[in-house]
C-alpha positions in Angstrom: 0.3 0.1 0.3 1.2 3.6 -0.3 1.9 6.0 1.8 -0.4 8.0 0.3 -3.0 5.8 0.4 -2.3 4.9 4.4 -2.5 8.8 4.9 -5.8 8.9 3.6 -6.8 6.0 4.7 -5.9 6.9 8.8 -7.3 10.6 7.8 -10.7 8.7 7.3 -10.9 6.6 10.8 -9.4 9.8 12.4 -12.6 11.5 11.1 -14.8 8.7 12.0 -13.3 8.6 15.5 -13.5 12.2 15.9 -17.3 12.2 14.4 -18.0 9.4 17.1 -16.9 11.5 19.5 -18.4 14.3 19.6 -21.5 12.7 18.4 -21.5 10.5 22.1 -20.5 14.0 23.7 -23.8 15.8 22.5 -25.5 12.4 23.3 -23.9 12.6 26.9 -25.0 16.4 27.4 -28.1 15.8 25.9 -28.4 12.9 28.2 -27.3 14.6 31.4 -29.8 17.5 30.8 -32.6 15.4 30.5 -31.0 13.1 33.7 -31.6 16.1 36.2 -31.5 14.6 39.6 -35.5 13.7 40.3 -36.1 17.0 43.3 -37.4 15.8 46.9 -41.1 16.9 46.9 -40.0 19.6 49.3 -38.1 21.2 46.9 -40.5 20.4 43.8 -43.0 22.8 45.8 -40.1 25.2 46.4 -39.2 25.5 42.7 -42.4 25.2 41.7 -43.3 28.5 44.0 -40.8 30.8 42.8 -41.8 30.0 39.1 -45.1 30.6 40.2 -44.1 34.0 41.7 -42.1 34.9 39.0 -45.1 34.3 36.5 -46.8 36.7 39.0 -44.4 39.4 38.6 -44.4 39.1 34.9 -48.2 39.2 35.1 -48.6 42.5 37.3 -45.7 44.0 35.1 -47.9 42.8 31.9 -51.3 44.1 33.8 -49.4 47.8 34.2 -49.1 48.7 30.9 -53.4 48.2 30.8 -53.7 51.8 31.5 -50.9 52.9 28.9 -53.0 50.6 26.2 -56.2 51.6 27.2 -54.9 55.6 27.2 -53.2 54.8 24.1 -56.4 53.2 22.3 -58.8 56.1 23.1 -56.5 58.5 21.9 -56.1 56.6 19.3 -60.8 56.6 18.4 -60.4 59.9 19.3 -57.9 61.2 16.2 -59.6 58.9 14.0 -63.2 60.7 15.0 -61.7 64.3 14.1 -59.6 63.0 11.2 -63.2 61.7 9.8 -65.0 64.5 11.0 -62.1 67.0 9.3 -61.8 65.0 5.8 -65.8 65.4 5.8 -65.1 69.3 6.4 -62.4 69.3 3.3 -65.2 67.3 1.0 -67.3 70.3 2.1 -64.7 72.9 1.1 -63.6 71.0 -2.2 -67.4 70.8 -3.6 -68.0 74.4 -2.9 -64.5 74.7 -4.8 -65.5 72.4 -7.6 -69.1 75.3 -8.1 -67.2 78.1 -8.2 -64.9 76.9 -10.2 -67.8 75.6 -12.9 -69.8 78.7 -12.4 -67.1 80.5 -13.0 -66.0 79.1 -16.6 -69.5 79.5 -18.2 -68.4 83.3 -18.1 -64.6 83.3 -19.0 -64.5 82.8 -22.4 -65.5 86.1 -22.9 -64.2 89.6 -22.3 -66.2 92.0 -20.0 -66.7 94.4 -22.8 -68.2 91.9 -25.6 -70.6 90.5 -22.8 -71.8 94.7 -21.7 -72.5 94.7 -25.6 -74.2 91.2 -26.1 -76.1 92.2 -23.1 -79.9 92.8 -23.6 -80.1 94.5 -20.4 -76.5 96.5 -20.2 -77.7 97.8 -16.3 -78.7 94.2 -15.1 -74.8 93.2 -16.6 -73.8 96.0 -14.4 -74.8 94.7 -11.2 -73.8 90.8 -12.3 -70.4 92.0 -13.4 -69.8 93.5 -9.5 -71.4 90.8 -8.7 -68.8 88.6 -10.0 -65.8 90.4 -8.2 -67.6 89.3 -5.1 -67.6 85.6 -6.5 -63.9 85.9 -7.4 -63.7 86.8 -3.9 -65.8 83.6 -2.8 -63.5 81.3 -4.3 -60.2 82.8 -3.1 -61.8 82.7 0.7 -62.8 78.6 -0.7 -59.2 78.2 -1.5 -58.0 79.6 2.0 -60.0 77.3 4.5 -59.4 74.1 1.9 -55.8 74.8 2.2 -56.0 75.1 6.1 -58.9 72.0 6.5 -56.4 69.7 4.4 -53.5 70.8 6.8 -55.2 70.4 9.9 -56.2 66.5 8.1 -52.6 66.2 7.7 -51.3 67.2 10.9 -54.1 65.1 12.1 -53.6 61.7 10.0 -49.6 62.0 11.2 -50.9 62.2 14.8 -52.8 58.8 14.3 -49.7 57.7 12.6 -47.7 58.0 15.6 -50.1 57.2 18.3 -50.5 53.7 16.6 -46.7 53.3 16.9 -46.7 54.0 20.3 -49.9 51.7 21.1 -48.0 48.7 19.0 -44.9 49.0 20.7 -46.8 48.9 24.5 -48.9 45.9 23.0 -45.4 44.2 21.9 -43.8 44.6 25.2 -47.3 42.9 26.9 -47.3 40.4 24.6 -43.3 39.6 25.5 -44.4 39.5 29.3 -48.0 37.3 28.6 -45.1 34.9 27.0 -42.9 35.4 30.1 -45.4 34.3 32.0 -46.4 30.9 29.9 -42.9 30.3 29.8 -42.5 30.0 33.8 -45.7 28.4 34.5 -44.1 25.8 32.2 -41.2 25.5 33.8 -43.0 24.7 37.0 -44.8 21.8 35.8 -41.9 20.2 34.3 -40.7 20.4 38.0 -43.8 18.5 38.6 -43.5 16.5 35.9 -40.4 14.5 37.9 -42.0 14.0 40.6 -44.0 10.6 40.7 -47.7 9.9 39.9 -48.3 10.0 43.8 -46.4 12.9 44.7 -48.0 15.1 42.0 -51.5 14.0 43.4 -50.8 14.8 46.8 -49.6 18.5 45.6 -53.5 18.4 43.7 -54.5 17.3 47.1 -53.0 19.8 49.5 -53.9 22.4 46.8 -57.4 21.5 46.8 -57.9 21.3 50.5 -56.2 24.5 50.9 -58.7 25.9 48.6 -61.9 24.1 51.0 -60.5 25.2 53.6 -60.6 29.4 52.3 -64.5 29.0 50.7 -65.1 27.5 54.7 -63.8 30.7 55.9 -66.2 32.8 53.3 -69.0 35.5 54.7 -72.7 33.7 55.1 -75.5 35.1 55.8 -75.7 33.6 59.4 -72.4 34.7 59.9 -70.7 37.7 58.5 -67.4 36.5 60.2 -66.4 40.3 61.0 -66.7 40.1 64.7 -63.0 38.9 64.5 -61.7 42.2 63.1 -59.7 44.5 65.6 -61.9 47.9 64.7 -65.8 47.7 63.2 -65.7 48.1 59.8 -68.4 49.5 58.0 -69.5 51.9 54.5 -67.6 51.4 51.4 -64.3 49.7 53.3 -67.0 47.2 54.8 -67.8 46.3 51.5 -65.0 45.6 50.0 -63.8 43.8 53.3 -67.0 41.6 52.9 -66.9 41.4 48.8 -63.5 40.1 49.1 -63.8 37.5 51.6 -66.7 36.2 49.8 -64.1 35.1 47.4 -62.3 32.9 49.3 -61.3 29.7 47.5 -61.6 31.2 43.9 -58.6 30.6 41.4 -55.8 32.4 40.8 -55.8 33.1 36.8 -53.7 36.2 35.7 -55.5 39.6 34.3 -58.8 37.9 35.7 -61.2 40.2 37.7 -64.1 38.0 38.6 -66.8 37.0 39.7 -65.1 33.4 40.0 -61.0 34.0 39.3 -59.0 36.7 40.2 -55.3 37.9 39.9 -54.2 39.9 43.0 -54.9 43.3 41.5 -57.7 42.2 39.5 -59.2 41.2 43.4 -58.6 44.7 44.5 -60.0 46.3 41.8 -63.1 43.8 42.2 -63.5 44.3 45.8 -63.5 47.7 45.7 -65.5 48.3 42.6 -68.8 46.8 44.2 -67.9 49.6 46.9 -68.4 51.9 44.6 -64.2 52.7 44.2 -62.8 52.0 40.9 -59.5 51.3 40.8 -56.9 50.1 37.9 -56.0 46.6 36.8 -52.5 47.1 38.3 -50.5 46.7 41.7 -48.3 49.3 41.0 -50.8 51.8 39.8 -53.0 50.8 42.5 -50.3 51.6 45.2 -50.8 55.3 44.0 -55.1 55.1 43.9 -55.6 55.7 47.7 -53.9 58.0 50.5 -51.0 56.5 51.8 -51.4 54.8 55.4 -48.4 53.5 58.1 -48.2 49.7 58.6 -49.2 50.4 62.2 -52.4 52.7 61.1 -54.0 50.1 59.2 -57.2 49.6 58.7 -59.4 46.8 57.2 -59.9 47.4 53.8 -56.7 48.9 53.4 -54.4 48.3 50.1 -51.2 46.4 51.2 -48.5 46.2 48.7 -45.7 43.9 48.5 -42.1 43.5 47.1 -40.0 46.4 45.9 -40.6 47.2 43.1 -44.3 46.8 44.0 -45.5 43.1 42.0 -47.9 42.3 44.5 -51.3 43.4 46.4 -53.7 42.5 49.2 -56.2 43.6 51.3 -55.7 44.2 55.5 -58.8 42.3 57.2 -57.9 42.9 60.7 -56.0 40.7 63.4 -52.4 41.2 61.6 -53.7 39.2 58.4 -54.8 39.7 54.5 -56.8 38.4 51.7 -55.7 38.2 48.6 -55.1 36.0 45.3 -51.7 34.8 46.3 -50.1 33.3 42.7 -50.8 31.0 39.9 -51.6 27.1 42.1 -53.0 28.3 44.4 -56.4 29.5 45.6 -57.7 33.4 46.7 -56.8 33.0 51.0 -56.1 35.1 54.1 -52.6 34.7 55.1 -50.5 37.2 57.6 -49.3 40.2 56.6 -45.7 39.4 56.9 -45.8 36.7 54.5 -44.1 38.8 51.9 -41.9 42.0 52.0 -43.6 44.7 53.1 -43.7 47.8 50.7 -46.2 49.9 51.9 -50.2 50.3 52.1 -52.8 53.0 51.0 -56.4 53.6 51.7 -58.7 53.8 48.7 -62.1 55.8 48.4 
């Protein structure tokens, strides 16, 4: 065998060995990734809770864009209405100019002297000639009105395009946050999928039991369950507290504001809405929709905000407890006020 052929053979063999090693490495890495150690039940609960909290944070960030989207949409609609109205004015002036142009054309082919000589009634013609001068002035005035109307229409159309671009940008941000919510929820589900059937059923049963226990705390006609509050609560705050407690056991759903499912800011919006107080569907926005109160001065109905930046809101019900739509996978329930990092509080209404 020639030396060249031997070298070529060695080269082919080396390439084959290298390729095999690369493939084996990829398989090993993939296998290692797929073979992440199975978490204990406690570890899985911790990981799922963290991922669900991340989903809630993204959800409240998406909620915070609702106000911008609503305001921008209102401006776009107002501009569209203004454009339609202005277009009608432009069309009206254009028709006036057309009528004036036709009328002017009918006498433009003959000199004033010739028209006077041929007129059967010279006195009447001279009167009409004076009117014609005024008619020419009308044409100039109409042209000026048209230019002004068309200029305003162009400005309105440009403003609409600018506002539409801004609206689309905010909507794109909200869509990205919505995807982030689902990504975190999917990651939480993957953690659960690593557990055994028995472990998953145990978690499901614990969640179901927690929802059932929460529903037992709901106010009833026989007992309004307000006796355990440290101070009397009535009026709007009383209505808000009663409404929030009536939702105990309902499920957490991002973007929901009742009547059977809620996210944290949606629950506050719903409860205070029943009391006649309008709140934004955003925990960050709600933090500025009331009078600031200190933690030591909290009263039932006050809104309590958590984390920095704010990403969760609850309602104080007294005795150091809150009612809130806690996070995905959990029901509306009551908890100690210090369950999460406290930020601030406000009193709506």
